[in-house]
C-alpha positions as CSV (number, residue, x, y, z in Angstrom):
1,M,-21.3,-54.6,44.0
2,A,-24.4,-55.1,46.3
3,I,-27.0,-57.6,45.2
4,Q,-30.4,-56.0,44.6
5,K,-33.8,-57.5,44.7
6,P,-34.8,-58.6,41.3
7,R,-37.1,-56.2,39.5
8,T,-39.9,-58.2,38.0
9,R,-42.7,-55.6,37.7
10,L,-43.0,-53.2,34.8
11,I,-44.6,-49.8,34.7
12,N,-45.2,-48.3,31.3
13,F,-46.3,-44.8,30.4
14,R,-46.2,-42.6,27.3
15,V,-44.5,-39.3,27.0
16,S,-44.2,-36.7,24.2
17,E,-41.0,-36.2,22.3
18,E,-40.3,-33.1,24.3
19,E,-40.9,-34.8,27.6
20,Y,-38.7,-37.7,26.5
21,D,-35.9,-35.3,25.6
22,Q,-36.3,-33.5,29.0
23,L,-36.1,-36.8,30.8
24,R,-33.1,-38.0,28.8
25,Q,-31.2,-34.8,29.4
26,A,-32.0,-34.8,33.1
27,S,-31.0,-38.5,33.3
28,E,-27.7,-37.8,31.6
29,K,-27.1,-34.8,33.9
30,S,-27.8,-36.8,37.0
31,G,-25.4,-39.6,36.0
32,A,-28.0,-42.3,36.1
33,R,-27.2,-45.6,34.6
34,S,-30.2,-45.5,32.3
35,L,-33.4,-43.6,31.7
36,S,-35.3,-46.3,33.6
37,D,-33.0,-46.0,36.6
38,F,-33.4,-42.2,36.6
39,A,-37.3,-42.4,36.3
40,R,-37.5,-45.1,39.0
41,S,-35.3,-43.0,41.4
42,A,-37.2,-39.8,40.7
43,I,-40.6,-41.4,41.3
44,L,-39.6,-43.2,44.4
45,H,-37.8,-40.1,45.7
46,S,-41.0,-38.0,45.3
47,F,-42.8,-40.4,47.6
48,H,-40.1,-40.9,50.2
49,G,-38.5,-37.5,50.1
50,N,-40.7,-36.0,52.9
51,G,-41.3,-39.0,55.1
52,N,-45.1,-39.0,55.0
53,G,-45.7,-40.8,51.8
54,G,-46.7,-37.6,49.8
55,S,-45.0,-35.8,47.1
56,A,-42.5,-33.1,48.1
57,A,-44.0,-30.8,45.4
58,I,-47.5,-31.2,46.7
59,D,-46.2,-30.4,50.2
60,D,-44.5,-27.3,48.9
61,I,-47.8,-26.2,47.2
62,D,-49.7,-26.8,50.4
63,R,-47.2,-24.7,52.4
64,K,-47.5,-21.9,49.9
65,V,-51.3,-22.0,50.0
66,V,-51.2,-21.8,53.8
67,E,-48.9,-18.8,53.6
68,M,-51.2,-17.1,51.1
69,Q,-54.2,-17.7,53.4
70,D,-52.3,-16.1,56.2
71,V,-51.4,-13.0,54.1
72,L,-55.0,-12.8,52.9
73,S,-56.3,-13.0,56.5
74,Q,-53.9,-10.2,57.5
75,V,-55.1,-8.0,54.6
76,L,-58.8,-8.7,55.4
77,R,-58.2,-7.8,59.1
78,Q,-56.6,-4.5,58.0
79,L,-59.4,-3.7,55.5
80,H,-62.2,-4.7,57.8
81,P,-62.2,-1.5,59.9
82,A,-61.9,0.6,56.8
83,V,-64.9,-1.2,55.1
84,I,-67.0,-0.7,58.3
85,A,-66.1,3.0,58.5
86,K,-66.8,3.6,54.8
87,S,-70.3,1.9,55.1
88,E,-71.2,4.0,58.1
89,H,-70.5,7.2,56.2
90,A,-72.5,6.2,53.2
């Protein structure tokens, strides 16, 4: 078994009973050695998963916002001539 760096720092945060149950179930499902091991891996993965130090979930949201902006721009371009024509006839 590989020797790991000693873990001497502690991070503590509170969760609700429901959150704890969700974490425990996910931990068991993933095969993690402990809930702490699961939480540590999940947190570290969220920062290292995309290579730029940000959360993969945030990157996904950013990507979806850009896609929505593109669609909105297309809709506005299509509506713009209709809006101009409608105002000229009013």
